[in-house]
N, C-alpha and C positions, 0 to 999 in steps of 0.2 A: 252405687252403680245405677240406680234409678235416675239420678240427676243427669248422668252422662247420656243415657238413652233418650231422655226427654230433650236434651239440647241438640241432639243429632237429627231430630225430626223437624227439618226446616220447611217452612211453607214457601210456596212460589211467590207469595205477595210480600215477603220480607225484603226483597230487593227491588228498588225502583226501576222503572222502564228507562233504559239507556238507549237513546236514539240520536239521529242527526238533526241539527238545527242550523239556521243561518245566523251569523253574527254580523251586524252592521256597525262599523266604527263611526266616529263623529265626522270623519272626512268623507264618508260615503262608501269607502271600500268595504268589502264583505268577504267572508269566508265561511266554509262549512266546518262544523266540529260536532263531536258527540257530547251529549249532555243529558241530564235528567230534567232540565227545564222544559215546561210545556209538553207538547206532543210532537210527534214526527213532522218535520217540515215547518215548524214555527220559526218566527224571526225575533231575535233579541236585539233591540236598538240600544246601543250604549250611549250614555250621556257623558261619561268620563272614561277615557281609555288612555293607553300609553302615549297617544299623540297630543293629549291636552292636559294630563295630570302633571302638576309641578314636580312630583317625585321622579318622573322620567324625563321631563323637559328641562329640569334644572333651573326653572325660573318661575314666572307667574303663570297662574292657571288662566286659560282662555275660557271665558264663559260663553257658551252657546245657548241661545234662547230657543230651545226646541218646544214648539207648541205654544209659545207665548207665555210660558210660566213666569219668567222674570218680569215681563211687562205687566202681567196680571197682578203679580205681587206688588209691584211698585204703584200701580193705579189704586190698589186697595189700601196699602199701608204707607205710601210715600209721604203723606202729609203728617204722619205722627212724628213728634219730636221727643226725644228721650233725655235731652239736656236740661239744665236749669234755665229758668226764665228770668 
């Protein structure tokens, strides 16, 4: 009986804050949804979404270079060769 009483004493902090955030898709479209991500009014920019992921497009993935990540990677590691010489 003591375990049941102890389990029923829920703290207010056990549940995360559930609030509205803005989702920005790769094509620039956006919508509001409720989430536990960040804080009220934050923006979540997606790098991969149903518009670009091959599981939904039925083909090749379109690689978008957001913030120059791919360019930065290629400039740092593009000269490495992994094949036999």
